[in-house]
C-alpha positions in Angstrom: -97.9 -33.0 -126.8 -100.4 -33.3 -123.9 -99.1 -33.5 -120.4 -100.4 -37.2 -120.1 -98.2 -37.8 -123.2 -95.3 -36.0 -121.9 -95.6 -38.0 -118.3 -96.0 -41.7 -120.0 -92.7 -40.0 -121.9 -91.0 -39.0 -118.9 -91.3 -42.7 -117.4 -91.6 -44.8 -120.2 -87.8 -42.9 -121.6 -85.7 -41.5 -118.4 -87.0 -42.8 -115.1 -87.6 -46.5 -115.7 -84.6 -46.6 -117.4 -82.9 -45.0 -114.6 -84.7 -46.9 -111.7 -83.6 -50.3 -113.7 -80.2 -49.1 -113.9 -80.1 -48.1 -110.7 -81.5 -51.8 -109.6 -78.9 -53.5 -111.4 -76.2 -51.2 -109.5 -77.2 -52.8 -106.5 -77.3 -55.8 -107.5 -73.7 -55.9 -108.2 -72.5 -54.1 -105.3 -74.8 -56.6 -103.1 -73.5 -59.4 -105.6 -69.3 -58.0 -105.1 -70.1 -58.1 -101.0 -71.7 -61.3 -101.8 -74.0 -60.6 -98.5 -77.0 -57.5 -99.0 -76.6 -55.2 -96.0 -80.7 -54.2 -94.5 -79.8 -50.8 -95.4 -79.2 -51.9 -99.0 -82.2 -54.5 -98.9 -84.4 -51.9 -98.1 -82.8 -49.7 -100.8 -83.6 -52.0 -103.3 -87.0 -52.9 -102.0 -87.5 -49.0 -102.4 -86.5 -48.8 -105.8 -88.0 -52.0 -106.7 -91.6 -50.3 -105.8 -90.8 -47.1 -107.3 -90.3 -48.9 -111.0 -93.4 -51.4 -109.9 -94.6 -47.6 -108.9 -94.4 -45.9 -112.6 -95.1 -49.3 -114.7 -98.8 -48.8 -112.9 -98.8 -45.2 -113.7 -97.9 -46.0 -117.8 -100.5 -48.7 -117.5 -103.0 -46.2 -116.3 -102.1 -43.2 -118.8 -102.8 -46.0 -121.4 -106.2 -46.8 -120.6 -107.3 -43.2 -120.0 -107.6 -43.8 -116.5 -105.9 -40.6 -114.5 -107.4 -37.0 -114.0 -105.6 -34.5 -116.0 -105.3 -32.8 -112.7 -103.1 -35.6 -111.0 -101.7 -36.3 -114.5 -100.1 -32.0 -114.3 -99.0 -32.9 -110.5 -96.8 -36.0 -111.1 -95.2 -34.7 -114.2 -94.8 -31.5 -112.3 -93.2 -33.6 -109.7 -91.3 -35.9 -111.8 -89.9 -33.1 -114.1 -88.8 -31.7 -110.6 -86.9 -34.3 -109.6 -85.6 -35.1 -112.7 -83.2 -31.8 -112.6 -82.5 -32.2 -108.9 
């Protein structure tokens, strides 16, 4: 399997679902409190931005618009983050 396929699978099968779970959990916490704190708003926005970025990377991978070096670097970085 090529690194581009590995990266796409990692994003679609692990990273994006994890982000969506975290977003849902954040909404639950905010809903229970009836109001979001500034920190919660900031964290929610960061999670949404990360999810958007991940979808954009998947889209670029599908259109073969990412250089191999960038694919390798992204895959390495995300694998490190997943292992932390």
